[in-house]
PDB file of N, CA, C, O and CB in Angstrom:
ATOM      1  N   MET A   1    -101.941 124.552-101.264  1.00  0.00           N
ATOM      2  CA  MET A   1    -101.207 124.581-100.019  1.00  0.00           C
ATOM      3  C   MET A   1     -99.992 125.503-100.159  1.00  0.00           C
ATOM      4  O   MET A   1     -99.673 126.272 -99.251  1.00  0.00           O
ATOM      5  CB  MET A   1    -100.776 123.157 -99.611  1.00  0.00           C
ATOM      6  N   THR A   2     -99.327 125.414-101.302  1.00  0.00           N
ATOM      7  CA  THR A   2     -98.163 126.269-101.526  1.00  0.00           C
ATOM      8  C   THR A   2     -98.551 127.735-101.566  1.00  0.00           C
ATOM      9  O   THR A   2     -97.842 128.583-101.025  1.00  0.00           O
ATOM     10  CB  THR A   2     -97.463 125.885-102.818  1.00  0.00           C
ATOM     11  N   ALA A   3     -99.661 128.035-102.197  1.00  0.00           N
ATOM     12  CA  ALA A   3    -100.128 129.423-102.269  1.00  0.00           C
ATOM     13  C   ALA A   3    -100.488 129.953-100.888  1.00  0.00           C
ATOM     14  O   ALA A   3    -100.221 131.113-100.575  1.00  0.00           O
ATOM     15  CB  ALA A   3    -101.338 129.534-103.205  1.00  0.00           C
ATOM     16  N   LEU A   4    -101.088 129.114-100.069  1.00  0.00           N
ATOM     17  CA  LEU A   4    -101.442 129.522 -98.710  1.00  0.00           C
ATOM     18  C   LEU A   4    -100.192 129.821 -97.888  1.00  0.00           C
ATOM     19  O   LEU A   4    -100.138 130.831 -97.187  1.00  0.00           O
ATOM     20  CB  LEU A   4    -102.278 128.432 -98.024  1.00  0.00           C
ATOM     21  N   LEU A   5     -99.198 128.960 -97.969  1.00  0.00           N
ATOM     22  CA  LEU A   5     -97.947 129.189 -97.243  1.00  0.00           C
ATOM     23  C   LEU A   5     -97.211 130.416 -97.764  1.00  0.00           C
ATOM     24  O   LEU A   5     -96.597 131.149 -96.989  1.00  0.00           O
ATOM     25  CB  LEU A   5     -97.045 127.966 -97.345  1.00  0.00           C
ATOM     26  N   ALA A   6     -97.269 130.640 -99.066  1.00  0.00           N
ATOM     27  CA  ALA A   6     -96.632 131.829 -99.644  1.00  0.00           C
ATOM     28  C   ALA A   6     -97.317 133.099 -99.153  1.00  0.00           C
ATOM     29  O   ALA A   6     -96.648 134.085 -98.847  1.00  0.00           O
ATOM     30  CB  ALA A   6     -96.666 131.770-101.183  1.00  0.00           C
ATOM     31  N   ALA A   7     -98.645 133.083 -99.077  1.00  0.00           N
ATOM     32  CA  ALA A   7     -99.382 134.253 -98.587  1.00  0.00           C
ATOM     33  C   ALA A   7     -99.072 134.528 -97.119  1.00  0.00           C
ATOM     34  O   ALA A   7     -98.915 135.683 -96.722  1.00  0.00           O
ATOM     35  CB  ALA A   7    -100.890 134.050 -98.772  1.00  0.00           C
ATOM     36  N   ILE A   8     -98.982 133.476 -96.317  1.00  0.00           N
ATOM     37  CA  ILE A   8     -98.641 133.653 -94.897  1.00  0.00           C
ATOM     38  C   ILE A   8     -97.233 134.204 -94.753  1.00  0.00           C
ATOM     39  O   ILE A   8     -97.003 135.099 -93.940  1.00  0.00           O
ATOM     40  CB  ILE A   8     -98.769 132.320 -94.133  1.00  0.00           C
ATOM     41  N   SER A   9     -96.291 133.686 -95.524  1.00  0.00           N
ATOM     42  CA  SER A   9     -94.915 134.181 -95.423  1.00  0.00           C
ATOM     43  C   SER A   9     -94.800 135.627 -95.889  1.00  0.00           C
ATOM     44  O   SER A   9     -93.988 136.386 -95.360  1.00  0.00           O
ATOM     45  CB  SER A   9     -93.976 133.299 -96.241  1.00  0.00           C
ATOM     46  N   TYR A  10     -95.607 136.013 -96.874  1.00  0.00           N
ATOM     47  CA  TYR A  10     -95.599 137.399 -97.347  1.00  0.00           C
ATOM     48  C   TYR A  10     -96.070 138.343 -96.251  1.00  0.00           C
ATOM     49  O   TYR A  10     -95.482 139.405 -96.048  1.00  0.00           O
ATOM     50  CB  TYR A  10     -96.485 137.552 -98.593  1.00  0.00           C
ATOM     51  N   VAL A  11     -97.124 137.963 -95.547  1.00  0.00           N
ATOM     52  CA  VAL A  11     -97.642 138.803 -94.451  1.00  0.00           C
ATOM     53  C   VAL A  11     -96.645 138.844 -93.296  1.00  0.00           C
ATOM     54  O   VAL A  11     -96.406 139.908 -92.725  1.00  0.00           O
ATOM     55  CB  VAL A  11     -99.016 138.274 -93.953  1.00  0.00           C
ATOM     56  N   LEU A  12     -96.069 137.709 -92.949  1.00  0.00           N
ATOM     57  CA  LEU A  12     -95.120 137.655 -91.833  1.00  0.00           C
ATOM     58  C   LEU A  12     -93.833 138.421 -92.114  1.00  0.00           C
ATOM     59  O   LEU A  12     -93.140 138.824 -91.180  1.00  0.00           O
ATOM     60  CB  LEU A  12     -94.786 136.217 -91.511  1.00  0.00           C
ATOM     61  N   ALA A  13     -93.501 138.629 -93.398  1.00  0.00           N
ATOM     62  CA  ALA A  13     -92.282 139.354 -93.743  1.00  0.00           C
ATOM     63  C   ALA A  13     -92.346 140.809 -93.291  1.00  0.00           C
ATOM     64  O   ALA A  13     -91.308 141.444 -93.106  1.00  0.00           O
ATOM     65  CB  ALA A  13     -92.038 139.287 -95.245  1.00  0.00           C
ATOM     66  N   PHE A  14     -93.555 141.346 -93.111  1.00  0.00           N
ATOM     67  CA  PHE A  14     -93.701 142.735 -92.694  1.00  0.00           C
ATOM     68  C   PHE A  14     -93.708 142.908 -91.179  1.00  0.00           C
ATOM     69  O   PHE A  14     -93.657 144.037 -90.690  1.00  0.00           O
ATOM     70  CB  PHE A  14     -94.964 143.305 -93.269  1.00  0.00           C
ATOM     71  N   LEU A  15     -93.770 141.830 -90.443  1.00  0.00           N
ATOM     72  CA  LEU A  15     -93.792 141.904 -88.981  1.00  0.00           C
ATOM     73  C   LEU A  15     -92.373 141.828 -88.431  1.00  0.00           C
ATOM     74  O   LEU A  15     -91.537 141.071 -88.925  1.00  0.00           O
ATOM     75  CB  LEU A  15     -94.661 140.773 -88.388  1.00  0.00           C
ATOM     76  N   GLU A  16     -92.124 142.618 -87.411  1.00  0.00           N
ATOM     77  CA  GLU A  16     -90.842 142.550 -86.714  1.00  0.00           C
ATOM     78  C   GLU A  16     -91.120 142.253 -85.248  1.00  0.00           C
ATOM     79  O   GLU A  16     -91.869 142.971 -84.586  1.00  0.00           O
ATOM     80  CB  GLU A  16     -90.027 143.880 -86.878  1.00  0.00           C
ATOM     81  N   PHE A  17     -90.513 141.201 -84.757  1.00  0.00           N
ATOM     82  CA  PHE A  17     -90.677 140.837 -83.359  1.00  0.00           C
ATOM     83  C   PHE A  17     -89.378 140.216 -82.872  1.00  0.00           C
ATOM     84  O   PHE A  17     -88.653 139.595 -83.649  1.00  0.00           O
ATOM     85  CB  PHE A  17     -91.876 139.862 -83.163  1.00  0.00           C
ATOM     86  N   PRO A  18     -89.080 140.380 -81.584  1.00  0.00           N
ATOM     87  CA  PRO A  18     -87.833 139.819 -81.058  1.00  0.00           C
ATOM     88  C   PRO A  18     -87.914 138.294 -80.974  1.00  0.00           C
ATOM     89  O   PRO A  18     -88.955 137.727 -80.642  1.00  0.00           O
ATOM     90  CB  PRO A  18     -87.522 140.411 -79.669  1.00  0.00           C
ATOM     91  N   VAL A  19     -86.809 137.660 -81.279  1.00  0.00           N
ATOM     92  CA  VAL A  19     -86.722 136.210 -81.187  1.00  0.00           C
ATOM     93  C   VAL A  19     -86.320 135.865 -79.759  1.00  0.00           C
ATOM     94  O   VAL A  19     -85.332 136.401 -79.258  1.00  0.00           O
ATOM     95  CB  VAL A  19     -85.701 135.624 -82.228  1.00  0.00           C
ATOM     96  N   PRO A  20     -87.062 134.982 -79.090  1.00  0.00           N
ATOM     97  CA  PRO A  20     -86.712 134.629 -77.708  1.00  0.00           C
ATOM     98  C   PRO A  20     -85.307 134.039 -77.614  1.00  0.00           C
ATOM     99  O   PRO A  20     -84.872 133.297 -78.495  1.00  0.00           O
ATOM    100  CB  PRO A  20     -87.729 133.635 -77.143  1.00  0.00           C
ATOM    101  N   LEU A  21     -84.626 134.370 -76.565  1.00  0.00           N
ATOM    102  CA  LEU A  21     -83.265 133.905 -76.262  1.00  0.00           C
ATOM    103  C   LEU A  21     -82.242 134.373 -77.285  1.00  0.00           C
ATOM    104  O   LEU A  21     -81.151 133.808 -77.365  1.00  0.00           O
ATOM    105  CB  LEU A  21     -83.240 132.396 -76.185  1.00  0.00           C
ATOM    106  N   SER A  22     -82.566 135.374 -78.053  1.00  0.00           N
ATOM    107  CA  SER A  22     -81.635 135.934 -79.026  1.00  0.00           C
ATOM    108  C   SER A  22     -81.088 137.245 -78.478  1.00  0.00           C
ATOM    109  O   SER A  22     -81.858 138.113 -78.068  1.00  0.00           O
ATOM    110  CB  SER A  22     -82.324 136.150 -80.407  1.00  0.00           C
ATOM    111  N   PRO A  23     -79.768 137.397 -78.466  1.00  0.00           N
ATOM    112  CA  PRO A  23     -79.216 138.633 -77.910  1.00  0.00           C
ATOM    113  C   PRO A  23     -79.458 139.822 -78.821  1.00  0.00           C
ATOM    114  O   PRO A  23     -79.579 139.674 -80.037  1.00  0.00           O
ATOM    115  CB  PRO A  23     -77.729 138.478 -77.658  1.00  0.00           C
ATOM    116  N   SER A  24     -79.525 140.975 -78.235  1.00  0.00           N
ATOM    117  CA  SER A  24     -79.625 142.198 -79.009  1.00  0.00           C
ATOM    118  C   SER A  24     -78.206 142.613 -79.371  1.00  0.00           C
ATOM    119  O   SER A  24     -77.374 142.812 -78.486  1.00  0.00           O
ATOM    120  CB  SER A  24     -80.378 143.330 -78.218  1.00  0.00           C
ATOM    121  N   PHE A  25     -77.918 142.748 -80.682  1.00  0.00           N
ATOM    122  CA  PHE A  25     -76.563 143.006 -81.131  1.00  0.00           C
ATOM    123  C   PHE A  25     -76.208 144.488 -81.165  1.00  0.00           C
ATOM    124  O   PHE A  25     -75.053 144.838 -81.408  1.00  0.00           O
ATOM    125  CB  PHE A  25     -76.368 142.416 -82.484  1.00  0.00           C
ATOM    126  N   GLY A  26     -77.199 145.380 -80.924  1.00  0.00           N
ATOM    127  CA  GLY A  26     -76.896 146.796 -80.998  1.00  0.00           C
ATOM    128  C   GLY A  26     -75.883 147.234 -79.994  1.00  0.00           C
ATOM    129  O   GLY A  26     -75.049 148.088 -80.296  1.00  0.00           O
ATOM    130  N   GLU A  27     -75.922 146.659 -78.758  1.00  0.00           N
ATOM    131  CA  GLU A  27     -74.981 147.056 -77.714  1.00  0.00           C
ATOM    132  C   GLU A  27     -73.584 146.497 -77.969  1.00  0.00           C
ATOM    133  O   GLU A  27     -72.586 147.147 -77.658  1.00  0.00           O
ATOM    134  CB  GLU A  27     -75.484 146.596 -76.354  1.00  0.00           C
ATOM    135  N   PHE A  28     -73.515 145.292 -78.535  1.00  0.00           N
ATOM    136  CA  PHE A  28     -72.228 144.623 -78.713  1.00  0.00           C
ATOM    137  C   PHE A  28     -71.503 145.074 -79.978  1.00  0.00           C
ATOM    138  O   PHE A  28     -70.278 145.196 -79.987  1.00  0.00           O
ATOM    139  CB  PHE A  28     -72.430 143.127 -78.752  1.00  0.00           C
ATOM    140  N   LEU A  29     -72.258 145.318 -81.035  1.00  0.00           N
ATOM    141  CA  LEU A  29     -71.678 145.706 -82.316  1.00  0.00           C
ATOM    142  C   LEU A  29     -72.310 147.018 -82.765  1.00  0.00           C
ATOM    143  O   LEU A  29     -73.330 147.010 -83.455  1.00  0.00           O
ATOM    144  CB  LEU A  29     -71.884 144.593 -83.389  1.00  0.00           C
ATOM    145  N   PRO A  30     -71.719 148.139 -82.382  1.00  0.00           N
ATOM    146  CA  PRO A  30     -72.365 149.425 -82.656  1.00  0.00           C
ATOM    147  C   PRO A  30     -72.420 149.801 -84.133  1.00  0.00           C
ATOM    148  O   PRO A  30     -73.174 150.704 -84.496  1.00  0.00           O
ATOM    149  CB  PRO A  30     -71.655 150.500 -81.913  1.00  0.00           C
ATOM    150  N   PHE A  31     -71.643 149.137 -85.007  1.00  0.00           N
ATOM    151  CA  PHE A  31     -71.658 149.497 -86.420  1.00  0.00           C
ATOM    152  C   PHE A  31     -72.813 148.833 -87.168  1.00  0.00           C
ATOM    153  O   PHE A  31     -73.034 149.143 -88.338  1.00  0.00           O
ATOM    154  CB  PHE A  31     -70.337 149.117 -87.067  1.00  0.00           C
ATOM    155  N   ILE A  32     -73.550 147.933 -86.530  1.00  0.00           N
ATOM    156  CA  ILE A  32     -74.695 147.294 -87.174  1.00  0.00           C
ATOM    157  C   ILE A  32     -75.939 148.116 -86.879  1.00  0.00           C
ATOM    158  O   ILE A  32     -76.411 148.161 -85.743  1.00  0.00           O
ATOM    159  CB  ILE A  32     -74.871 145.823 -86.687  1.00  0.00           C
ATOM    160  N   LYS A  33     -76.464 148.766 -87.909  1.00  0.00           N
ATOM    161  CA  LYS A  33     -77.628 149.637 -87.756  1.00  0.00           C
ATOM    162  C   LYS A  33     -78.846 149.132 -88.527  1.00  0.00           C
ATOM    163  O   LYS A  33     -79.976 149.311 -88.071  1.00  0.00           O
ATOM    164  CB  LYS A  33     -77.283 151.035 -88.213  1.00  0.00           C
ATOM    165  N   THR A  34     -78.640 148.506 -89.684  1.00  0.00           N
ATOM    166  CA  THR A  34     -79.761 148.093 -90.529  1.00  0.00           C
ATOM    167  C   THR A  34     -79.709 146.591 -90.783  1.00  0.00           C
ATOM    168  O   THR A  34     -78.752 145.913 -90.410  1.00  0.00           O
ATOM    169  CB  THR A  34     -79.747 148.863 -91.865  1.00  0.00           C
ATOM    170  N   LYS A  35     -80.755 146.089 -91.425  1.00  0.00           N
ATOM    171  CA  LYS A  35     -80.790 144.668 -91.772  1.00  0.00           C
ATOM    172  C   LYS A  35     -79.726 144.319 -92.811  1.00  0.00           C
ATOM    173  O   LYS A  35     -79.204 143.204 -92.823  1.00  0.00           O
ATOM    174  CB  LYS A  35     -82.175 144.285 -92.295  1.00  0.00           C
ATOM    175  N   LEU A  36     -79.410 145.274 -93.680  1.00  0.00           N
ATOM    176  CA  LEU A  36     -78.348 145.041 -94.660  1.00  0.00           C
ATOM    177  C   LEU A  36     -77.003 144.849 -93.967  1.00  0.00           C
ATOM    178  O   LEU A  36     -76.198 144.021 -94.393  1.00  0.00           O
ATOM    179  CB  LEU A  36     -78.269 146.210 -95.656  1.00  0.00           C
ATOM    180  N   ASP A  37     -76.756 145.608 -92.902  1.00  0.00           N
ATOM    181  CA  ASP A  37     -75.517 145.430 -92.145  1.00  0.00           C
ATOM    182  C   ASP A  37     -75.450 144.046 -91.514  1.00  0.00           C
ATOM    183  O   ASP A  37     -74.379 143.444 -91.448  1.00  0.00           O
ATOM    184  CB  ASP A  37     -75.395 146.504 -91.065  1.00  0.00           C
ATOM    185  N   VAL A  38     -76.581 143.544 -91.052  1.00  0.00           N
ATOM    186  CA  VAL A  38     -76.611 142.193 -90.472  1.00  0.00           C
ATOM    187  C   VAL A  38     -76.234 141.171 -91.530  1.00  0.00           C
ATOM    188  O   VAL A  38     -75.476 140.240 -91.258  1.00  0.00           O
ATOM    189  CB  VAL A  38     -78.010 141.870 -89.885  1.00  0.00           C
ATOM    190  N   VAL A  39     -76.757 141.341 -92.727  1.00  0.00           N
ATOM    191  CA  VAL A  39     -76.444 140.398 -93.806  1.00  0.00           C
ATOM    192  C   VAL A  39     -74.973 140.493 -94.189  1.00  0.00           C
ATOM    193  O   VAL A  39     -74.304 139.471 -94.341  1.00  0.00           O
ATOM    194  CB  VAL A  39     -77.332 140.667 -95.038  1.00  0.00           C
ATOM    195  N   LEU A  40     -74.464 141.712 -94.346  1.00  0.00           N
ATOM    196  CA  LEU A  40     -73.084 141.888 -94.802  1.00  0.00           C
ATOM    197  C   LEU A  40     -72.058 141.475 -93.758  1.00  0.00           C
ATOM    198  O   LEU A  40     -71.021 140.909 -94.104  1.00  0.00           O
ATOM    199  CB  LEU A  40     -72.852 143.324 -95.189  1.00  0.00           C
ATOM    200  N   PHE A  41     -72.330 141.749 -92.484  1.00  0.00           N
ATOM    201  CA  PHE A  41     -71.330 141.486 -91.446  1.00  0.00           C
ATOM    202  C   PHE A  41     -71.521 140.160 -90.729  1.00  0.00           C
ATOM    203  O   PHE A  41     -70.585 139.680 -90.090  1.00  0.00           O
ATOM    204  CB  PHE A  41     -71.350 142.587 -90.444  1.00  0.00           C
ATOM    205  N   ASN A  42     -72.705 139.547 -90.810  1.00  0.00           N
ATOM    206  CA  ASN A  42     -72.944 138.291 -90.107  1.00  0.00           C
ATOM    207  C   ASN A  42     -73.249 137.140 -91.052  1.00  0.00           C
ATOM    208  O   ASN A  42     -72.516 136.151 -91.086  1.00  0.00           O
ATOM    209  CB  ASN A  42     -74.080 138.456 -89.134  1.00  0.00           C
ATOM    210  N   ALA A  43     -74.313 137.263 -91.810  1.00  0.00           N
ATOM    211  CA  ALA A  43     -74.784 136.137 -92.618  1.00  0.00           C
ATOM    212  C   ALA A  43     -73.827 135.794 -93.749  1.00  0.00           C
ATOM    213  O   ALA A  43     -73.488 134.625 -93.931  1.00  0.00           O
ATOM    214  CB  ALA A  43     -76.150 136.442 -93.187  1.00  0.00           C
ATOM    215  N   LEU A  44     -73.392 136.773 -94.502  1.00  0.00           N
ATOM    216  CA  LEU A  44     -72.553 136.514 -95.669  1.00  0.00           C
ATOM    217  C   LEU A  44     -71.219 135.850 -95.311  1.00  0.00           C
ATOM    218  O   LEU A  44     -70.882 134.828 -95.910  1.00  0.00           O
ATOM    219  CB  LEU A  44     -72.292 137.807 -96.401  1.00  0.00           C
ATOM    220  N   PRO A  45     -70.444 136.389 -94.356  1.00  0.00           N
ATOM    221  CA  PRO A  45     -69.171 135.729 -94.041  1.00  0.00           C
ATOM    222  C   PRO A  45     -69.331 134.312 -93.508  1.00  0.00           C
ATOM    223  O   PRO A  45     -68.542 133.429 -93.844  1.00  0.00           O
ATOM    224  CB  PRO A  45     -68.415 136.544 -93.038  1.00  0.00           C
ATOM    225  N   PHE A  46     -70.356 134.088 -92.671  1.00  0.00           N
ATOM    226  CA  PHE A  46     -70.524 132.750 -92.115  1.00  0.00           C
ATOM    227  C   PHE A  46     -71.048 131.767 -93.146  1.00  0.00           C
ATOM    228  O   PHE A  46     -70.728 130.580 -93.073  1.00  0.00           O
ATOM    229  CB  PHE A  46     -71.458 132.792 -90.928  1.00  0.00           C
ATOM    230  N   ASN A  47     -71.843 132.223 -94.103  1.00  0.00           N
ATOM    231  CA  ASN A  47     -72.278 131.339 -95.177  1.00  0.00           C
ATOM    232  C   ASN A  47     -71.112 130.971 -96.079  1.00  0.00           C
ATOM    233  O   ASN A  47     -71.026 129.832 -96.538  1.00  0.00           O
ATOM    234  CB  ASN A  47     -73.389 131.995 -95.992  1.00  0.00           C
ATOM    235  N   ILE A  48     -70.221 131.906 -96.338  1.00  0.00           N
ATOM    236  CA  ILE A  48     -69.018 131.597 -97.132  1.00  0.00           C
ATOM    237  C   ILE A  48     -68.141 130.603 -96.379  1.00  0.00           C
ATOM    238  O   ILE A  48     -67.646 129.646 -96.973  1.00  0.00           O
ATOM    239  CB  ILE A  48     -68.213 132.893 -97.452  1.00  0.00           C
ATOM    240  N   LEU A  49     -67.943 130.815 -95.083  1.00  0.00           N
ATOM    241  CA  LEU A  49     -67.153 129.896 -94.267  1.00  0.00           C
ATOM    242  C   LEU A  49     -67.790 128.510 -94.244  1.00  0.00           C
ATOM    243  O   LEU A  49     -67.094 127.503 -94.375  1.00  0.00           O
ATOM    244  CB  LEU A  49     -67.006 130.436 -92.837  1.00  0.00           C
ATOM    245  N   LYS A  50     -69.107 128.455 -94.078  1.00  0.00           N
ATOM    246  CA  LYS A  50     -69.816 127.175 -94.072  1.00  0.00           C
ATOM    247  C   LYS A  50     -69.641 126.462 -95.403  1.00  0.00           C
ATOM    248  O   LYS A  50     -69.428 125.249 -95.419  1.00  0.00           O
ATOM    249  CB  LYS A  50     -71.308 127.384 -93.774  1.00  0.00           C
ATOM    250  N   GLY A  51     -69.724 127.177 -96.517  1.00  0.00           N
ATOM    251  CA  GLY A  51     -69.537 126.574 -97.826  1.00  0.00           C
ATOM    252  C   GLY A  51     -68.137 126.016 -98.014  1.00  0.00           C
ATOM    253  O   GLY A  51     -67.963 124.944 -98.593  1.00  0.00           O
ATOM    254  N   LEU A  52     -67.138 126.742 -97.526  1.00  0.00           N
ATOM    255  CA  LEU A  52     -65.760 126.258 -97.630  1.00  0.00           C
ATOM    256  C   LEU A  52     -65.536 125.002 -96.799  1.00  0.00           C
ATOM    257  O   LEU A  52     -64.862 124.074 -97.246  1.00  0.00           O
ATOM    258  CB  LEU A  52     -64.789 127.344 -97.193  1.00  0.00           C
ATOM    259  N   VAL A  53     -66.096 124.966 -95.591  1.00  0.00           N
ATOM    260  CA  VAL A  53     -65.934 123.791 -94.723  1.00  0.00           C
ATOM    261  C   VAL A  53     -66.630 122.581 -95.330  1.00  0.00           C
ATOM    262  O   VAL A  53     -66.057 121.492 -95.378  1.00  0.00           O
ATOM    263  CB  VAL A  53     -66.493 124.074 -93.311  1.00  0.00           C
ATOM    264  N   ILE A  54     -67.865 122.765 -95.793  1.00  0.00           N
ATOM    265  CA  ILE A  54     -68.589 121.647 -96.398  1.00  0.00           C
ATOM    266  C   ILE A  54     -67.883 121.176 -97.666  1.00  0.00           C
ATOM    267  O   ILE A  54     -67.804 119.973 -97.916  1.00  0.00           O
ATOM    268  CB  ILE A  54     -70.041 122.050 -96.715  1.00  0.00           C
ATOM    269  N   GLY A  55     -67.367 122.109 -98.472  1.00  0.00           N
ATOM    270  CA  GLY A  55     -66.629 121.737 -99.674  1.00  0.00           C
ATOM    271  C   GLY A  55     -65.362 120.961 -99.351  1.00  0.00           C
ATOM    272  O   GLY A  55     -65.040 119.990-100.034  1.00  0.00           O
ATOM    273  N   ALA A  56     -64.645 121.376 -98.322  1.00  0.00           N
ATOM    274  CA  ALA A  56     -63.418 120.666 -97.940  1.00  0.00           C
ATOM    275  C   ALA A  56     -63.715 119.256 -97.453  1.00  0.00           C
ATOM    276  O   ALA A  56     -63.001 118.316 -97.801  1.00  0.00           O
ATOM    277  CB  ALA A  56     -62.674 121.440 -96.854  1.00  0.00           C
ATOM    278  N   ILE A  57     -64.758 119.103 -96.655  1.00  0.00           N
ATOM    279  CA  ILE A  57     -65.132 117.767 -96.168  1.00  0.00           C
ATOM    280  C   ILE A  57     -65.550 116.880 -97.331  1.00  0.00           C
ATOM    281  O   ILE A  57     -65.187 115.705 -97.383  1.00  0.00           O
ATOM    282  CB  ILE A  57     -66.274 117.860 -95.131  1.00  0.00           C
ATOM    283  N   THR A  58     -66.311 117.440 -98.260  1.00  0.00           N
ATOM    284  CA  THR A  58     -66.751 116.673 -99.426  1.00  0.00           C
ATOM    285  C   THR A  58     -65.555 116.244-100.270  1.00  0.00           C
ATOM    286  O   THR A  58     -65.510 115.108-100.743  1.00  0.00           O
ATOM    287  CB  THR A  58     -67.734 117.498-100.276  1.00  0.00           C
ATOM    288  N   MET A  59     -64.595 117.130-100.464  1.00  0.00           N
ATOM    289  CA  MET A  59     -63.409 116.776-101.247  1.00  0.00           C
ATOM    290  C   MET A  59     -62.622 115.655-100.588  1.00  0.00           C
ATOM    291  O   MET A  59     -62.058 114.808-101.280  1.00  0.00           O
ATOM    292  CB  MET A  59     -62.514 117.996-101.436  1.00  0.00           C
ATOM    293  N   MET A  60     -62.574 115.637 -99.252  1.00  0.00           N
ATOM    294  CA  MET A  60     -61.804 114.602 -98.548  1.00  0.00           C
ATOM    295  C   MET A  60     -62.456 113.225 -98.647  1.00  0.00           C
ATOM    296  O   MET A  60     -61.755 112.217 -98.734  1.00  0.00           O
ATOM    297  CB  MET A  60     -61.640 114.982 -97.082  1.00  0.00           C
ATOM    298  N   ILE A  61     -63.794 113.172 -98.636  1.00  0.00           N
ATOM    299  CA  ILE A  61     -64.438 111.856 -98.638  1.00  0.00           C
ATOM    300  C   ILE A  61     -64.951 111.425-100.004  1.00  0.00           C
ATOM    301  O   ILE A  61     -65.386 110.283-100.155  1.00  0.00           O
ATOM    302  CB  ILE A  61     -65.575 111.854 -97.669  1.00  0.00           C
ATOM    303  N   TYR A  62     -64.913 112.298-100.999  1.00  0.00           N
ATOM    304  CA  TYR A  62     -65.468 111.955-102.309  1.00  0.00           C
ATOM    305  C   TYR A  62     -64.734 110.794-102.958  1.00  0.00           C
ATOM    306  O   TYR A  62     -65.360 109.920-103.557  1.00  0.00           O
ATOM    307  CB  TYR A  62     -65.424 113.157-103.223  1.00  0.00           C
ATOM    308  N   LYS A  63     -63.425 110.777-102.846  1.00  0.00           N
ATOM    309  CA  LYS A  63     -62.627 109.718-103.477  1.00  0.00           C
ATOM    310  C   LYS A  63     -63.023 108.345-102.927  1.00  0.00           C
ATOM    311  O   LYS A  63     -63.072 107.365-103.670  1.00  0.00           O
ATOM    312  CB  LYS A  63     -61.114 109.969-103.250  1.00  0.00           C
ATOM    313  N   LYS A  64     -63.303 108.280-101.631  1.00  0.00           N
ATOM    314  CA  LYS A  64     -63.698 107.005-101.030  1.00  0.00           C
ATOM    315  C   LYS A  64     -65.130 106.617-101.409  1.00  0.00           C
ATOM    316  O   LYS A  64     -65.452 105.430-101.463  1.00  0.00           O
ATOM    317  CB  LYS A  64     -63.564 107.079 -99.511  1.00  0.00           C
ATOM    318  N   LEU A  65     -65.977 107.590-101.665  1.00  0.00           N
ATOM    319  CA  LEU A  65     -67.373 107.304-101.995  1.00  0.00           C
ATOM    320  C   LEU A  65     -67.623 107.092-103.484  1.00  0.00           C
ATOM    321  O   LEU A  65     -68.702 106.632-103.857  1.00  0.00           O
ATOM    322  CB  LEU A  65     -68.238 108.418-101.508  1.00  0.00           C
ATOM    323  N   THR A  66     -66.672 107.409-104.334  1.00  0.00           N
ATOM    324  CA  THR A  66     -66.867 107.314-105.780  1.00  0.00           C
ATOM    325  C   THR A  66     -67.283 105.910-106.225  1.00  0.00           C
ATOM    326  O   THR A  66     -68.228 105.798-107.005  1.00  0.00           O
ATOM    327  CB  THR A  66     -65.595 107.719-106.498  1.00  0.00           C
ATOM    328  N   PRO A  67     -66.631 104.830-105.775  1.00  0.00           N
ATOM    329  CA  PRO A  67     -67.077 103.496-106.213  1.00  0.00           C
ATOM    330  C   PRO A  67     -68.518 103.183-105.780  1.00  0.00           C
ATOM    331  O   PRO A  67     -69.263 102.546-106.524  1.00  0.00           O
ATOM    332  CB  PRO A  67     -66.134 102.427-105.657  1.00  0.00           C
ATOM    333  N   ILE A  68     -68.894 103.615-104.623  1.00  0.00           N
ATOM    334  CA  ILE A  68     -70.262 103.348-104.139  1.00  0.00           C
ATOM    335  C   ILE A  68     -71.264 104.122-104.980  1.00  0.00           C
ATOM    336  O   ILE A  68     -72.315 103.594-105.342  1.00  0.00           O
ATOM    337  CB  ILE A  68     -70.409 103.732-102.637  1.00  0.00           C
ATOM    338  N   LEU A  69     -70.942 105.371-105.290  1.00  0.00           N
ATOM    339  CA  LEU A  69     -71.852 106.189-106.079  1.00  0.00           C
ATOM    340  C   LEU A  69     -71.999 105.691-107.507  1.00  0.00           C
ATOM    341  O   LEU A  69     -73.059 105.853-108.112  1.00  0.00           O
ATOM    342  CB  LEU A  69     -71.380 107.613-106.089  1.00  0.00           C
ATOM    343  N   LYS A  70     -70.951 105.088-108.053  1.00  0.00           N
ATOM    344  CA  LYS A  70     -71.003 104.555-109.419  1.00  0.00           C
ATOM    345  C   LYS A  70     -71.559 103.141-109.466  1.00  0.00           C
ATOM    346  O   LYS A  70     -71.759 102.591-110.548  1.00  0.00           O
ATOM    347  CB  LYS A  70     -69.622 104.575-110.039  1.00  0.00           C
ATOM    348  N   GLY A  71     -71.810 102.548-108.304  1.00  0.00           N
ATOM    349  CA  GLY A  71     -72.399 101.219-108.262  1.00  0.00           C
ATOM    350  C   GLY A  71     -71.395 100.093-108.404  1.00  0.00           C
ATOM    351  O   GLY A  71     -71.782  98.947-108.634  1.00  0.00           O
ATOM    352  N   GLU A  72     -70.128 100.392-108.272  1.00  0.00           N
ATOM    353  CA  GLU A  72     -69.103  99.364-108.378  1.00  0.00           C
ATOM    354  C   GLU A  72     -68.958  98.651-107.038  1.00  0.00           C
ATOM    355  O   GLU A  72     -69.270  99.205-105.984  1.00  0.00           O
ATOM    356  CB  GLU A  72     -67.753  99.974-108.823  1.00  0.00           C
ATOM    357  N   THR A  73     -68.478  97.411-107.103  1.00  0.00           N
ATOM    358  CA  THR A  73     -68.256  96.663-105.871  1.00  0.00           C
ATOM    359  C   THR A  73     -66.893  97.020-105.307  1.00  0.00           C
ATOM    360  O   THR A  73     -65.955  97.329-106.041  1.00  0.00           O
ATOM    361  CB  THR A  73     -68.364  95.139-106.118  1.00  0.00           C
ATOM    362  N   LEU A  74     -66.809  96.969-103.972  1.00  0.00           N
ATOM    363  CA  LEU A  74     -65.537  97.257-103.298  1.00  0.00           C
ATOM    364  C   LEU A  74     -64.628  96.050-103.398  1.00  0.00           C
ATOM    365  O   LEU A  74     -65.097  94.914-103.332  1.00  0.00           O
ATOM    366  CB  LEU A  74     -65.763  97.644-101.814  1.00  0.00           C
ATOM    367  N   LYS A  75     -63.343  96.279-103.555  1.00  0.00           N
ATOM    368  CA  LYS A  75     -62.356  95.196-103.679  1.00  0.00           C
ATOM    369  C   LYS A  75     -61.763  94.860-102.338  1.00  0.00           C
ATOM    370  O   LYS A  75     -60.915  93.974-102.243  1.00  0.00           O
ATOM    371  CB  LYS A  75     -61.245  95.577-104.656  1.00  0.00           C
TER     372      LYS A  75
END
C-alpha cells in the first residue's frame, strides 16, 4: 500500500494544476516568479512563525502538565 501511494505521489508531483479558490499571487506579489520564491517568501517565514507560536504555548503550559505527564497525583 505504501509503495502504491508513493508511486501515485511521484506521478502527481509532475502535474501542475490550479487549486480551486486559491488566488493567483503573480498579480499581487510581482517578485514571486518560481516555486523557490514561494517557499522562501511564503512557506519558510510562516513555518518559522508557527514553530515559535507553538513553542511559546508549549512553554507556558508545560509546567502545569509536568505532574500529569510523570504520573504524579495532583495536590
